[in-house]
N, C-alpha and C positions, 0 to 999 in steps of 0.2 A: 518380573521387575516392575516396580512402581514407576510410572511416568513422572518426569520432573514437571510439576505444576507451578513452579515459581514464575512470577510474571517476568516477561522479557520486554525490553525497550527496543523498538524498531527505529532506525535512523536511516535516512536516505542520503548517502554520500556519493556525489558524482553519478547519480542515477542508479546506484546499486544499494540494495537494502541490506543492512546488517543488524544483528540482534545482540543486545547486551542483557545479561542477567541483572535483575533489579539490584541485588546486593553488590554486584560488581560496580554498577553505576554509582551507588551510594558510597562505596569505598573510594572510587576515583574522585568523587566530589569532595569527600572528607580530606583526601590527600591534597587536593587543590586548595582547600580552605586553609590547611596547615601551612602550605607554602605562602599563601596570601597573608596569613597572620604574621609570618616571619618578615615578610616585606614591609608590612605595616609597622612592625617594631623598629625596623631599620629607619623607616621614614620618620617615625616619632623621635628616634634618637638624633637623626639628622636635623630635624626641626629645632630640637632643644639646643643642639650645638650651634646652629645658625643664629638662634636668639641670643645665645651667650656671646657670640662674636659681635653681633649687632649692638648689644649693650656696651661692650667694650669700646667699640668705635663711636658710639653715640657720645660717650664721655670724652673721647679725643676730639670729636667734631665740635663740641659745645663752645670752647673758647674761640674756635674759628668762626662760628656763627656770630659771636659778639664782635669780632674784628670786621666781619662782612657788614654788619649793621652800621659800624662806625664809618666804613667806607661809603655806604649808601647815603648817609646823612649829608655828604658833600654834593650829592646829585639832586637837583631840584625836582620835586614831584615824582621821585622814583617810584614809590609804591602806587600812587594813583595811576601812573602810566602803565606799570606792570600789570595791575589788576584790570584796568580798562582794556588792555590788549590781550588779556588771557582769553583763549577761545571759549571757555565755559563761564568763568566768573564775570567777564566783561558784559555779558548779556543780562546779568542780574543787577547791574548798577544803574540807578536812576541819575538824573542830572544832579540832584542834591547829594546823592551818595558820592559822586565824583568830587564834589566840593569838600565833603567831609574827609575823603581819603587823602586830600592834600595835606592833612594834618597828622597823618600816620608817621610816627617816629621810627618804629621798628616792629618786626613780626617774629615771633618765636613759636616753635612747636616743640613741646617738651613731652616725651614719652614717659610713662610711669617706669619705676625701677624694674618691675616685671612688665615688659613691653607688650605682652599679650593682653594686659588688663586695661589698656587705654592710653589716652594722651590728652594734652591740654593745648589749645591754640590761644595765644595771647597777642593782641594788638595794643601796642603802646602809642599814646597820642601826645602830641604837644598841646599846650594850652590852646583852646579853640573856642569860637563863638557858638558852638552847637551843644556841647554837653559838659558836665562837670568832671566826668570820669577821666582819669589819666590812663586807664587801660581797660580793655574789654576782653573777657575770656570766654571760651567755650570748652567745657570739659566733657569728654566722652569716656564712660567706664563700661567695660565688658565684664560679664560674670560667667562662671563656669557652666551655668545652666543655659547659656545661650542668650540671656536677656542683656539689656544694656540700659544705662541712664544717661541723659544729656542735661547738663546744667549750664547756665550762662549768666553773665553780668546783666543786671537791670540798668538800662541807660538812664541817667539823671539829666534830662534835657534842660537847657537854660531857658529863661524867660523869652517867649517869642519863638523858641525853637522846639518846644516840647511836642511830644507825640503821644498818641494812645498806644500802649504796648500791645503785643500780639495776644495777650490773654484777655484784653478788654479793659484792664485797669488803667485809669488815666495817669499819666506821668506829670511831672511838674511843668508849669508854664502853660503855653498855648495848648488847646485841646484839638488842634488840627490833626486829623488822622494821618499816620504814615502810610505811604503806598504799600499795598500787600506785596508788591514785587521788590521792595527795597531790600538791599543786602542787610540792613540793620534790623530787620525783623528776625534775623537769625539769632539775635541776642535776647536776653530777658527770659521769661518763663517759657519752657518748651511747649510747642503745640502738641496736641494729642497724636497727630500723625507723625511727629518727629522721631518716633521710635524706628521708623523706616528711613533713617537719615540718608543713607547712600542713594536711595531711590528718589526721595521726595525733595532733597535739598543738596544737590551735587556740590555746592560750595564747600562743604565740609572736607571731603577728600581732596579737593583741588587746592584749598587753602593749605592743607597739610603738605601737599606736594611742592608748594612754592618755597619751602624752606631750603630746598637743595639746589645748588648750582649744578649745571649751568642754566636750568630752565628759567629762573627768575631773571637773570641777567640777559639772556637771549631774548626773552619777551620784550624787555625794555629796549635793548640795543637795536633789535631788528626793526623797531618802529621809530627810532630817534636818530640813529647815526646812519646816514646813507652809505651804501656799499661803495668802496673806493673806486671801482671801475665802472659800474653801471649806473650809479646814482640811485639804485633801488635799495629798499631795505633788505636785510639778510633774509634768506628763505628759511 
């Protein structure tokens, strides 16, 4: 009888050695992969269903966001207070940024119809002494190949308030450079490193998160309205 010369795989399980024929191991791995492929298909189907539901409720939420912004307009300096007290965004605001934020009228985050493909963040401003724009936007687009593009509004600064934009092109008015740490460097032409937005400029994801209550309201309320019993802000 010819000896079986097919390779065997040795495994040490709880101190005991066992042997598997190579083809048996390959078969087991293939079966495992088949099961994993089925799980992946279920996950993909679940993801698509979740997106479909999210799109449905985005449409339902939209008029409520309009109502919320109308309510916010009656609260002085709501957005400047909320952004300044945000644990991540607040650290990005310079003294001048804080003054500009007092003129924010509303904030909207609008996802694309296919929400996997990106979203647009829009800041609407009341007439102000800083720039001509009535709104500033930042649009993030994702592509199937994993790449992304980031575009934003170029700020048209008023006389005496102008800045040099982040690309190095002078804006209107004064040529005084804007601090590199300024929140408003986020707009205009994207910087080369801005393709790594989530890592290099955390304001993006945090601005998007501010659209949903109760986060925005709590950030504001916890620092403005003292707790009824203790006199401290809400935790």
